[in-house]
All heavy atoms as TSV, in Angstrom:
chain	resi	resn	atom	element	x	y	z
A	1	ILE	N	N	-28.736	1.236	-10.556
A	1	ILE	CA	C	-29.661	2.204	-11.120
A	1	ILE	C	C	-28.852	3.221	-11.891
A	1	ILE	O	O	-27.998	3.899	-11.293
A	1	ILE	CB	C	-30.509	2.868	-10.015
A	1	ILE	CG1	C	-31.329	1.817	-9.271
A	1	ILE	CG2	C	-31.391	3.947	-10.602
A	1	ILE	CD1	C	-32.071	2.330	-8.076
A	2	ALA	N	N	-29.076	3.310	-13.182
A	2	ALA	CA	C	-28.391	4.282	-14.037
A	2	ALA	C	C	-26.874	4.249	-13.844
A	2	ALA	O	O	-26.225	5.281	-13.724
A	2	ALA	CB	C	-28.945	5.677	-13.807
A	3	ASP	N	N	-26.308	3.039	-13.814
A	3	ASP	CA	C	-24.868	2.845	-13.602
A	3	ASP	C	C	-24.359	3.387	-12.280
A	3	ASP	O	O	-23.173	3.674	-12.124
A	3	ASP	CB	C	-24.057	3.434	-14.751
A	3	ASP	CG	C	-24.025	2.516	-15.949
A	3	ASP	OD1	O	-24.187	1.282	-15.759
A	3	ASP	OD2	O	-23.822	3.010	-17.059
A	4	LYS	N	N	-25.227	3.563	-11.331
A	4	LYS	CA	C	-24.844	3.994	-9.980
A	4	LYS	C	C	-25.143	2.837	-9.036
A	4	LYS	O	O	-26.303	2.556	-8.734
A	4	LYS	CB	C	-25.638	5.234	-9.542
A	4	LYS	CG	C	-25.513	6.419	-10.465
A	4	LYS	CD	C	-24.241	7.150	-10.198
A	4	LYS	CE	C	-24.239	8.417	-11.034
A	4	LYS	NZ	N	-23.005	9.093	-11.044
A	5	PRO	N	N	-24.116	2.133	-8.575
A	5	PRO	CA	C	-24.351	0.982	-7.690
A	5	PRO	C	C	-24.902	1.405	-6.331
A	5	PRO	O	O	-24.571	2.489	-5.830
A	5	PRO	CB	C	-22.967	0.366	-7.537
A	5	PRO	CG	C	-22.019	1.472	-7.809
A	5	PRO	CD	C	-22.697	2.365	-8.801
A	6	GLN	N	N	-25.741	0.559	-5.791
A	6	GLN	CA	C	-26.315	0.797	-4.474
A	6	GLN	C	C	-26.236	-0.482	-3.661
A	6	GLN	O	O	-26.355	-1.577	-4.198
A	6	GLN	CB	C	-27.771	1.242	-4.593
A	6	GLN	CG	C	-27.917	2.558	-5.308
A	6	GLN	CD	C	-29.355	3.045	-5.311
A	6	GLN	OE1	O	-30.272	2.363	-4.891
A	6	GLN	NE2	N	-29.541	4.254	-5.792
A	7	LEU	N	N	-26.026	-0.321	-2.373
A	7	LEU	CA	C	-25.974	-1.440	-1.441
A	7	LEU	C	C	-26.983	-1.205	-0.337
A	7	LEU	O	O	-27.230	-0.059	0.048
A	7	LEU	CB	C	-24.578	-1.556	-0.817
A	7	LEU	CG	C	-23.394	-1.740	-1.757
A	7	LEU	CD1	C	-22.088	-1.558	-0.999
A	7	LEU	CD2	C	-23.443	-3.112	-2.398
A	8	MET	N	N	-27.531	-2.288	0.159
A	8	MET	CA	C	-28.463	-2.209	1.280
A	8	MET	C	C	-28.225	-3.431	2.156
A	8	MET	O	O	-28.034	-4.530	1.647
A	8	MET	CB	C	-29.901	-2.221	0.764
A	8	MET	CG	C	-30.938	-2.074	1.840
A	8	MET	SD	S	-32.639	-2.133	1.195
A	8	MET	CE	C	-32.610	-0.884	-0.059
A	9	LEU	N	N	-28.226	-3.220	3.451
A	9	LEU	CA	C	-27.985	-4.323	4.387
A	9	LEU	C	C	-28.948	-4.216	5.557
A	9	LEU	O	O	-29.056	-3.166	6.188
A	9	LEU	CB	C	-26.539	-4.279	4.887
A	9	LEU	CG	C	-26.125	-5.307	5.933
A	9	LEU	CD1	C	-26.263	-6.728	5.389
A	9	LEU	CD2	C	-24.695	-5.050	6.390
A	10	MET	N	N	-29.633	-5.312	5.812
A	10	MET	CA	C	-30.513	-5.406	6.978
A	10	MET	C	C	-30.024	-6.572	7.841
A	10	MET	O	O	-29.695	-7.628	7.320
A	10	MET	CB	C	-31.955	-5.664	6.566
A	10	MET	CG	C	-32.599	-4.507	5.849
A	10	MET	SD	S	-34.310	-4.859	5.413
A	10	MET	CE	C	-35.075	-4.676	7.015
A	11	ILE	N	N	-29.975	-6.353	9.133
A	11	ILE	CA	C	-29.560	-7.377	10.087
A	11	ILE	C	C	-30.628	-7.445	11.179
A	11	ILE	O	O	-31.041	-6.418	11.705
A	11	ILE	CB	C	-28.192	-7.034	10.718
A	11	ILE	CG1	C	-27.120	-6.876	9.640
A	11	ILE	CG2	C	-27.792	-8.092	11.731
A	11	ILE	CD1	C	-25.788	-6.386	10.160
A	12	SER	N	N	-31.039	-8.653	11.513
A	12	SER	CA	C	-32.069	-8.794	12.547
A	12	SER	C	C	-31.568	-8.268	13.889
A	12	SER	O	O	-30.377	-8.299	14.179
A	12	SER	CB	C	-32.479	-10.261	12.692
A	12	SER	OG	O	-31.443	-11.002	13.288
A	13	LYS	N	N	-32.498	-7.800	14.686
A	13	LYS	CA	C	-32.150	-7.262	16.001
A	13	LYS	C	C	-31.441	-8.306	16.857
A	13	LYS	O	O	-30.484	-7.994	17.566
A	13	LYS	CB	C	-33.396	-6.747	16.720
A	13	LYS	CG	C	-33.068	-6.138	18.080
A	13	LYS	CD	C	-34.287	-5.505	18.708
A	13	LYS	CE	C	-34.080	-4.941	20.076
A	13	LYS	NZ	N	-32.806	-4.994	20.711
A	14	SER	N	N	-31.872	-9.545	16.756
A	14	SER	CA	C	-31.242	-10.597	17.566
A	14	SER	C	C	-29.770	-10.784	17.187
A	14	SER	O	O	-28.928	-10.998	18.062
A	14	SER	CB	C	-31.994	-11.920	17.432
A	14	SER	OG	O	-31.955	-12.394	16.107
A	15	LEU	N	N	-29.439	-10.668	15.896
A	15	LEU	CA	C	-28.037	-10.789	15.489
A	15	LEU	C	C	-27.235	-9.538	15.833
A	15	LEU	O	O	-26.065	-9.633	16.181
A	15	LEU	CB	C	-27.939	-11.085	13.997
A	15	LEU	CG	C	-28.364	-12.497	13.594
A	15	LEU	CD1	C	-28.376	-12.642	12.080
A	15	LEU	CD2	C	-27.462	-13.533	14.225
A	16	VAL	N	N	-27.857	-8.385	15.743
A	16	VAL	CA	C	-27.183	-7.154	16.173
A	16	VAL	C	C	-26.805	-7.292	17.645
A	16	VAL	O	O	-25.685	-6.967	18.048
A	16	VAL	CB	C	-28.077	-5.913	15.941
A	16	VAL	CG1	C	-27.512	-4.686	16.646
A	16	VAL	CG2	C	-28.229	-5.636	14.452
A	17	ASP	N	N	-27.733	-7.792	18.436
A	17	ASP	CA	C	-27.494	-7.936	19.878
A	17	ASP	C	C	-26.497	-9.048	20.203
A	17	ASP	O	O	-25.571	-8.846	20.982
A	17	ASP	CB	C	-28.809	-8.202	20.611
A	17	ASP	CG	C	-29.757	-7.018	20.578
A	17	ASP	OD1	O	-29.301	-5.889	20.300
A	17	ASP	OD2	O	-30.965	-7.221	20.816
A	18	SER	N	N	-26.668	-10.211	19.592
A	18	SER	CA	C	-25.827	-11.353	19.963
A	18	SER	C	C	-24.443	-11.322	19.311
A	18	SER	O	O	-23.456	-11.693	19.941
A	18	SER	CB	C	-26.524	-12.668	19.623
A	18	SER	OG	O	-26.659	-12.826	18.223
A	19	LYS	N	N	-24.360	-10.900	18.063
A	19	LYS	CA	C	-23.075	-10.901	17.346
A	19	LYS	C	C	-22.383	-9.537	17.372
A	19	LYS	O	O	-21.248	-9.415	16.916
A	19	LYS	CB	C	-23.291	-11.298	15.885
A	19	LYS	CG	C	-23.903	-12.652	15.683
A	19	LYS	CD	C	-22.847	-13.707	15.730
A	19	LYS	CE	C	-23.459	-15.039	15.276
A	19	LYS	NZ	N	-22.456	-16.060	15.159
A	20	LYS	N	N	-23.103	-8.521	17.839
A	20	LYS	CA	C	-22.564	-7.150	17.869
A	20	LYS	C	C	-22.252	-6.625	16.469
A	20	LYS	O	O	-21.334	-5.844	16.270
A	20	LYS	CB	C	-21.319	-7.049	18.757
A	20	LYS	CG	C	-21.536	-7.534	20.171
A	20	LYS	CD	C	-22.598	-6.749	20.868
A	20	LYS	CE	C	-22.777	-7.236	22.308
A	20	LYS	NZ	N	-24.094	-7.033	22.830
A	21	TRP	N	N	-23.017	-7.091	15.471
A	21	TRP	CA	C	-22.856	-6.599	14.104
A	21	TRP	C	C	-23.514	-5.233	13.991
A	21	TRP	O	O	-24.513	-4.947	14.661
A	21	TRP	CB	C	-23.490	-7.547	13.112
A	21	TRP	CG	C	-22.747	-8.836	12.925
A	21	TRP	CD1	C	-21.434	-9.066	13.209
A	21	TRP	CD2	C	-23.262	-10.052	12.417
A	21	TRP	NE1	N	-21.100	-10.353	12.893
A	21	TRP	CE2	C	-22.207	-10.988	12.398
A	21	TRP	CE3	C	-24.498	-10.459	11.956
A	21	TRP	CZ2	C	-22.360	-12.285	11.942
A	21	TRP	CZ3	C	-24.658	-11.747	11.510
A	21	TRP	CH2	C	-23.593	-12.647	11.503
A	22	ASN	N	N	-22.989	-4.395	13.108
A	22	ASN	CA	C	-23.539	-3.067	12.889
A	22	ASN	C	C	-23.603	-2.819	11.381
A	22	ASN	O	O	-22.563	-2.684	10.726
A	22	ASN	CB	C	-22.669	-2.010	13.570
A	22	ASN	CG	C	-23.251	-0.633	13.467
A	22	ASN	OD1	O	-23.565	-0.152	12.390
A	22	ASN	ND2	N	-23.407	0.017	14.602
A	23	ALA	N	N	-24.807	-2.780	10.837
A	23	ALA	CA	C	-24.989	-2.609	9.396
A	23	ALA	C	C	-24.362	-1.316	8.892
A	23	ALA	O	O	-23.776	-1.288	7.811
A	23	ALA	CB	C	-26.480	-2.651	9.053
A	24	GLY	N	N	-24.458	-0.248	9.659
A	24	GLY	CA	C	-23.890	1.036	9.248
A	24	GLY	C	C	-22.388	0.974	9.077
A	24	GLY	O	O	-21.832	1.462	8.091
A	25	THR	N	N	-21.710	0.346	10.014
A	25	THR	CA	C	-20.257	0.214	9.948
A	25	THR	C	C	-19.847	-0.675	8.778
A	25	THR	O	O	-18.925	-0.348	8.027
A	25	THR	CB	C	-19.722	-0.378	11.268
A	25	THR	OG1	O	-20.114	0.473	12.342
A	25	THR	CG2	C	-18.223	-0.518	11.245
A	26	ILE	N	N	-20.547	-1.785	8.607
A	26	ILE	CA	C	-20.226	-2.737	7.539
A	26	ILE	C	C	-20.449	-2.098	6.170
A	26	ILE	O	O	-19.617	-2.206	5.274
A	26	ILE	CB	C	-21.064	-4.023	7.696
A	26	ILE	CG1	C	-20.662	-4.750	8.982
A	26	ILE	CG2	C	-20.922	-4.935	6.482
A	26	ILE	CD1	C	-21.608	-5.869	9.398
A	27	ILE	N	N	-21.556	-1.409	5.992
A	27	ILE	CA	C	-21.888	-0.824	4.693
A	27	ILE	C	C	-20.941	0.325	4.352
A	27	ILE	O	O	-20.568	0.514	3.202
A	27	ILE	CB	C	-23.376	-0.395	4.637
A	27	ILE	CG1	C	-23.922	-0.536	3.212
A	27	ILE	CG2	C	-23.587	1.021	5.064
A	27	ILE	CD1	C	-24.342	-1.900	2.860
A	28	ARG	N	N	-20.528	1.090	5.352
A	28	ARG	CA	C	-19.580	2.187	5.109
A	28	ARG	C	C	-18.265	1.656	4.556
A	28	ARG	O	O	-17.683	2.231	3.635
A	28	ARG	CB	C	-19.321	2.972	6.397
A	28	ARG	CG	C	-19.908	4.350	6.399
A	28	ARG	CD	C	-19.481	5.183	7.601
A	28	ARG	NE	N	-19.581	4.542	8.901
A	28	ARG	CZ	C	-20.699	4.399	9.597
A	28	ARG	NH1	N	-21.834	4.871	9.126
A	28	ARG	NH2	N	-20.692	3.804	10.764
A	29	GLU	N	N	-17.802	0.557	5.111
A	29	GLU	CA	C	-16.551	-0.043	4.643
A	29	GLU	C	C	-16.711	-0.602	3.232
A	29	GLU	O	O	-15.841	-0.425	2.381
A	29	GLU	CB	C	-16.107	-1.139	5.620
A	29	GLU	CG	C	-14.747	-1.690	5.339
A	29	GLU	CD	C	-13.622	-0.667	5.397
A	29	GLU	OE1	O	-13.693	0.279	6.211
A	29	GLU	OE2	O	-12.672	-0.815	4.610
A	30	ALA	N	N	-17.802	-1.289	2.966
A	30	ALA	CA	C	-18.047	-1.862	1.641
A	30	ALA	C	C	-18.229	-0.781	0.581
A	30	ALA	O	O	-17.835	-0.965	-0.569
A	30	ALA	CB	C	-19.271	-2.771	1.686
A	31	ALA	N	N	-18.785	0.354	0.956
A	31	ALA	CA	C	-19.045	1.439	0.006
A	31	ALA	C	C	-17.768	2.011	-0.589
A	31	ALA	O	O	-17.783	2.557	-1.689
A	31	ALA	CB	C	-19.845	2.550	0.686
A	32	LYS	N	N	-16.656	1.841	0.086
A	32	LYS	CA	C	-15.383	2.331	-0.442
A	32	LYS	C	C	-15.050	1.661	-1.774
A	32	LYS	O	O	-14.454	2.271	-2.647
A	32	LYS	CB	C	-14.259	2.085	0.564
A	32	LYS	CG	C	-14.399	2.901	1.825
A	32	LYS	CD	C	-13.317	2.521	2.820
A	32	LYS	CE	C	-13.501	3.271	4.138
A	32	LYS	NZ	N	-12.483	2.866	5.124
A	33	ASP	N	N	-15.464	0.405	-1.934
A	33	ASP	CA	C	-15.174	-0.334	-3.166
A	33	ASP	C	C	-15.989	0.151	-4.357
A	33	ASP	O	O	-15.655	-0.161	-5.499
A	33	ASP	CB	C	-15.407	-1.825	-2.957
A	33	ASP	CG	C	-14.365	-2.453	-2.057
A	33	ASP	OD1	O	-13.428	-1.752	-1.644
A	33	ASP	OD2	O	-14.485	-3.655	-1.771
A	34	ILE	N	N	-17.063	0.872	-4.107
A	34	ILE	CA	C	-17.869	1.412	-5.205
A	34	ILE	C	C	-17.720	2.936	-5.306
A	34	ILE	O	O	-18.553	3.607	-5.903
A	34	ILE	CB	C	-19.358	1.005	-5.074
A	34	ILE	CG1	C	-19.978	1.488	-3.764
A	34	ILE	CG2	C	-19.520	-0.500	-5.248
A	34	ILE	CD1	C	-21.495	1.329	-3.687
A	35	ASN	N	N	-16.646	3.432	-4.708
A	35	ASN	CA	C	-16.389	4.888	-4.691
A	35	ASN	C	C	-17.586	5.647	-4.144
A	35	ASN	O	O	-18.048	6.612	-4.742
A	35	ASN	CB	C	-16.022	5.413	-6.078
A	35	ASN	CG	C	-14.634	5.046	-6.497
A	35	ASN	OD1	O	-13.831	4.593	-5.683
A	35	ASN	ND2	N	-14.334	5.205	-7.768
A	36	GLY	N	N	-18.059	5.198	-3.017
A	36	GLY	CA	C	-19.229	5.830	-2.457
A	36	GLY	C	C	-19.146	5.952	-0.951
A	36	GLY	O	O	-18.096	5.786	-0.337
A	37	GLY	N	N	-20.283	6.231	-0.395
A	37	GLY	CA	C	-20.412	6.363	1.037
A	37	GLY	C	C	-21.774	5.868	1.458
A	37	GLY	O	O	-22.665	5.696	0.642
A	38	GLY	N	N	-21.904	5.664	2.724
A	38	GLY	CA	C	-23.179	5.185	3.219
A	38	GLY	C	C	-23.183	5.158	4.722
A	38	GLY	O	O	-22.230	5.564	5.376
A	39	GLY	N	N	-24.270	4.678	5.239
A	39	GLY	CA	C	-24.412	4.586	6.670
A	39	GLY	C	C	-25.836	4.236	7.024
A	39	GLY	O	O	-26.649	3.933	6.167
A	40	GLY	N	N	-26.104	4.294	8.281
A	40	GLY	CA	C	-27.437	3.964	8.753
A	40	GLY	C	C	-27.387	3.573	10.207
A	40	GLY	O	O	-26.533	4.036	10.961
A	41	GLN	N	N	-28.277	2.698	10.560
A	41	GLN	CA	C	-28.376	2.249	11.932
A	41	GLN	C	C	-27.765	0.854	12.054
A	41	GLN	O	O	-27.357	0.256	11.064
A	41	GLN	CB	C	-29.843	2.238	12.346
A	41	GLN	CG	C	-30.457	3.621	12.266
A	41	GLN	CD	C	-31.945	3.601	12.566
A	41	GLN	OE1	O	-32.568	2.559	12.666
A	41	GLN	NE2	N	-32.517	4.779	12.711
A	42	ALA	N	N	-27.708	0.345	13.247
A	42	ALA	CA	C	-27.109	-0.975	13.473
A	42	ALA	C	C	-27.848	-2.069	12.703
A	42	ALA	O	O	-27.234	-3.027	12.247
A	42	ALA	CB	C	-27.101	-1.299	14.959
A	43	PHE	N	N	-29.147	-1.928	12.515
A	43	PHE	CA	C	-29.933	-2.977	11.882
A	43	PHE	C	C	-30.225	-2.733	10.406
A	43	PHE	O	O	-30.626	-3.642	9.686
A	43	PHE	CB	C	-31.246	-3.197	12.638
A	43	PHE	CG	C	-32.154	-1.999	12.595
A	43	PHE	CD1	C	-33.098	-1.873	11.606
A	43	PHE	CD2	C	-32.038	-0.994	13.540
A	43	PHE	CE1	C	-33.926	-0.757	11.556
A	43	PHE	CE2	C	-32.864	0.115	13.503
A	43	PHE	CZ	C	-33.802	0.234	12.500
A	44	PHE	N	N	-30.003	-1.504	9.894
A	44	PHE	CA	C	-30.311	-1.200	8.496
A	44	PHE	C	C	-29.430	-0.070	7.994
A	44	PHE	O	O	-29.326	0.971	8.643
A	44	PHE	CB	C	-31.780	-0.802	8.350
A	44	PHE	CG	C	-32.166	-0.433	6.943
A	44	PHE	CD1	C	-32.297	-1.401	5.969
A	44	PHE	CD2	C	-32.394	0.888	6.599
A	44	PHE	CE1	C	-32.643	-1.074	4.664
A	44	PHE	CE2	C	-32.750	1.230	5.308
A	44	PHE	CZ	C	-32.876	0.244	4.335
A	45	ALA	N	N	-28.808	-0.284	6.831
A	45	ALA	CA	C	-27.944	0.751	6.263
A	45	ALA	C	C	-27.955	0.654	4.744
A	45	ALA	O	O	-28.213	-0.410	4.176
A	45	ALA	CB	C	-26.525	0.591	6.782
A	46	THR	N	N	-27.673	1.779	4.091
A	46	THR	CA	C	-27.602	1.834	2.638
A	46	THR	C	C	-26.358	2.602	2.216
A	46	THR	O	O	-25.798	3.378	2.991
A	46	THR	CB	C	-28.839	2.521	2.033
A	46	THR	OG1	O	-28.896	3.863	2.513
A	46	THR	CG2	C	-30.114	1.787	2.376
A	47	ALA	N	N	-25.967	2.373	0.966
A	47	ALA	CA	C	-24.826	3.089	0.405
A	47	ALA	C	C	-25.040	3.236	-1.094
A	47	ALA	O	O	-25.696	2.413	-1.730
A	47	ALA	CB	C	-23.528	2.351	0.676
A	48	GLY	N	N	-24.452	4.268	-1.644
A	48	GLY	CA	C	-24.468	4.475	-3.080
A	48	GLY	C	C	-23.090	4.883	-3.520
A	48	GLY	O	O	-22.297	5.404	-2.737
A	49	GLY	N	N	-22.795	4.640	-4.798
A	49	GLY	CA	C	-21.482	4.985	-5.295
A	49	GLY	C	C	-21.500	5.236	-6.787
A	49	GLY	O	O	-22.549	5.338	-7.408
A	50	SER	N	N	-20.306	5.292	-7.353
A	50	SER	CA	C	-20.186	5.612	-8.778
A	50	SER	C	C	-19.385	4.572	-9.557
A	50	SER	O	O	-19.190	4.730	-10.759
A	50	SER	CB	C	-19.517	6.981	-8.940
A	50	SER	OG	O	-18.216	6.967	-8.386
A	51	LYS	N	N	-18.919	3.513	-8.910
A	51	LYS	CA	C	-18.070	2.525	-9.585
A	51	LYS	C	C	-18.699	1.141	-9.489
A	51	LYS	O	O	-18.448	0.381	-8.559
A	51	LYS	CB	C	-16.675	2.530	-8.953
A	51	LYS	CG	C	-15.664	1.655	-9.672
A	51	LYS	CD	C	-14.295	1.776	-9.026
A	51	LYS	CE	C	-14.052	0.557	-8.184
A	51	LYS	NZ	N	-12.737	0.518	-7.568
A	52	SER	N	N	-19.489	0.788	-10.494
A	52	SER	CA	C	-20.189	-0.495	-10.449
A	52	SER	C	C	-19.234	-1.681	-10.545
A	52	SER	O	O	-19.569	-2.783	-10.109
A	52	SER	CB	C	-21.245	-0.580	-11.548
A	52	SER	OG	O	-20.657	-0.414	-12.819
A	53	THR	N	N	-18.028	-1.481	-11.063
A	53	THR	CA	C	-17.065	-2.583	-11.143
A	53	THR	C	C	-16.600	-3.031	-9.766
A	53	THR	O	O	-16.019	-4.102	-9.637
A	53	THR	CB	C	-15.840	-2.192	-12.005
A	53	THR	OG1	O	-15.243	-1.033	-11.441
A	53	THR	CG2	C	-16.230	-1.940	-13.437
A	54	GLY	N	N	-16.862	-2.247	-8.740
A	54	GLY	CA	C	-16.474	-2.615	-7.389
A	54	GLY	C	C	-17.532	-3.384	-6.621
A	54	GLY	O	O	-17.330	-3.731	-5.453
A	55	LEU	N	N	-18.664	-3.677	-7.266
A	55	LEU	CA	C	-19.760	-4.350	-6.553
A	55	LEU	C	C	-19.363	-5.724	-6.008
A	55	LEU	O	O	-19.697	-6.046	-4.872
A	55	LEU	CB	C	-20.983	-4.493	-7.462
A	55	LEU	CG	C	-21.946	-3.319	-7.454
A	55	LEU	CD1	C	-23.032	-3.517	-8.501
A	55	LEU	CD2	C	-22.559	-3.110	-6.086
A	56	GLU	N	N	-18.668	-6.507	-6.803
A	56	GLU	CA	C	-18.303	-7.847	-6.335
A	56	GLU	C	C	-17.422	-7.786	-5.095
A	56	GLU	O	O	-17.644	-8.521	-4.131
A	56	GLU	CB	C	-17.604	-8.632	-7.439
A	56	GLU	CG	C	-18.576	-9.142	-8.476
A	56	GLU	CD	C	-17.916	-10.063	-9.481
A	56	GLU	OE1	O	-17.176	-10.970	-9.051
A	56	GLU	OE2	O	-18.148	-9.872	-10.679
A	57	SER	N	N	-16.437	-6.907	-5.097
A	57	SER	CA	C	-15.567	-6.822	-3.921
A	57	SER	C	C	-16.307	-6.225	-2.729
A	57	SER	O	O	-16.055	-6.608	-1.584
A	57	SER	CB	C	-14.296	-6.031	-4.237
A	57	SER	OG	O	-14.597	-4.730	-4.654
A	58	ALA	N	N	-17.255	-5.316	-2.971
A	58	ALA	CA	C	-18.056	-4.763	-1.880
A	58	ALA	C	C	-18.909	-5.855	-1.245
A	58	ALA	O	O	-18.995	-5.948	-0.015
A	58	ALA	CB	C	-18.939	-3.630	-2.397
A	59	LEU	N	N	-19.521	-6.684	-2.075
A	59	LEU	CA	C	-20.342	-7.776	-1.550
A	59	LEU	C	C	-19.490	-8.795	-0.799
A	59	LEU	O	O	-19.921	-9.344	0.221
A	59	LEU	CB	C	-21.121	-8.455	-2.677
A	59	LEU	CG	C	-22.212	-7.601	-3.318
A	59	LEU	CD1	C	-22.803	-8.313	-4.523
A	59	LEU	CD2	C	-23.292	-7.244	-2.323
A	60	GLU	N	N	-18.278	-9.022	-1.265
A	60	GLU	CA	C	-17.375	-9.944	-0.573
A	60	GLU	C	C	-17.008	-9.395	0.808
A	60	GLU	O	O	-16.943	-10.151	1.784
A	60	GLU	CB	C	-16.119	-10.165	-1.422
A	60	GLU	CG	C	-15.293	-11.319	-0.980
A	60	GLU	CD	C	-16.019	-12.672	-1.073
A	60	GLU	OE1	O	-16.857	-12.867	-1.972
A	60	GLU	OE2	O	-15.747	-13.525	-0.214
A	61	LYS	N	N	-16.784	-8.087	0.906
A	61	LYS	CA	C	-16.498	-7.472	2.195
A	61	LYS	C	C	-17.660	-7.659	3.166
A	61	LYS	O	O	-17.468	-7.949	4.346
A	61	LYS	CB	C	-16.232	-5.968	2.034
A	61	LYS	CG	C	-14.824	-5.622	1.701
A	61	LYS	CD	C	-14.640	-4.125	1.736
A	61	LYS	CE	C	-13.213	-3.761	1.363
A	61	LYS	NZ	N	-13.009	-2.318	1.317
A	62	ILE	N	N	-18.873	-7.498	2.654
A	62	ILE	CA	C	-20.058	-7.666	3.511
A	62	ILE	C	C	-20.153	-9.106	3.981
A	62	ILE	O	O	-20.359	-9.370	5.165
A	62	ILE	CB	C	-21.333	-7.225	2.756
A	62	ILE	CG1	C	-21.308	-5.711	2.522
A	62	ILE	CG2	C	-22.583	-7.636	3.530
A	62	ILE	CD1	C	-22.383	-5.212	1.579
A	63	LYS	N	N	-19.971	-10.065	3.055
A	63	LYS	CA	C	-20.017	-11.482	3.434
A	63	LYS	C	C	-18.982	-11.797	4.504
A	63	LYS	O	O	-19.278	-12.479	5.478
A	63	LYS	CB	C	-19.763	-12.380	2.211
A	63	LYS	CG	C	-20.927	-12.515	1.283
A	63	LYS	CD	C	-20.580	-13.576	0.267
A	63	LYS	CE	C	-21.033	-13.183	-1.101
A	63	LYS	NZ	N	-20.636	-14.145	-2.133
A	64	ASN	N	N	-17.774	-11.310	4.308
A	64	ASN	CA	C	-16.697	-11.578	5.268
A	64	ASN	C	C	-16.992	-10.975	6.641
A	64	ASN	O	O	-16.642	-11.553	7.667
A	64	ASN	CB	C	-15.362	-11.074	4.743
A	64	ASN	CG	C	-14.860	-11.906	3.582
A	64	ASN	OD1	O	-15.210	-13.048	3.415
A	64	ASN	ND2	N	-14.017	-11.293	2.745
A	65	ALA	N	N	-17.607	-9.818	6.653
A	65	ALA	CA	C	-17.932	-9.166	7.920
A	65	ALA	C	C	-19.008	-9.929	8.702
A	65	ALA	O	O	-19.096	-9.821	9.916
A	65	ALA	CB	C	-18.393	-7.734	7.674
A	66	LEU	N	N	-19.804	-10.703	7.976
A	66	LEU	CA	C	-20.920	-11.420	8.603
A	66	LEU	C	C	-20.620	-12.893	8.855
A	66	LEU	O	O	-21.529	-13.675	9.084
A	66	LEU	CB	C	-22.182	-11.271	7.747
A	66	LEU	CG	C	-22.673	-9.836	7.570
A	66	LEU	CD1	C	-23.828	-9.783	6.582
A	66	LEU	CD2	C	-23.067	-9.225	8.896
A	67	THR	N	N	-19.354	-13.257	8.814
A	67	THR	CA	C	-19.029	-14.666	9.073
A	67	THR	C	C	-18.306	-14.815	10.387
A	67	THR	O	O	-17.832	-13.902	10.978
A	67	THR	CB	C	-18.169	-15.272	7.952
A	67	THR	OG1	O	-17.001	-14.494	7.776
A	67	THR	CG2	C	-18.945	-15.368	6.675
């Protein structure tokens, strides 16, 4: 949006419970690649930043965290 990258991550409650994944932690780490910050709850988190060129690496971090 207006050259400001945004990330959003939702994780089902069953995966939060069984895999111990935390959307807030994952999104905070990925947001560093877009020069931003973010957070949220274990099942839903968002982030915004200022460096759209970092989107691919941010998405790769999220994928890696969920494997």
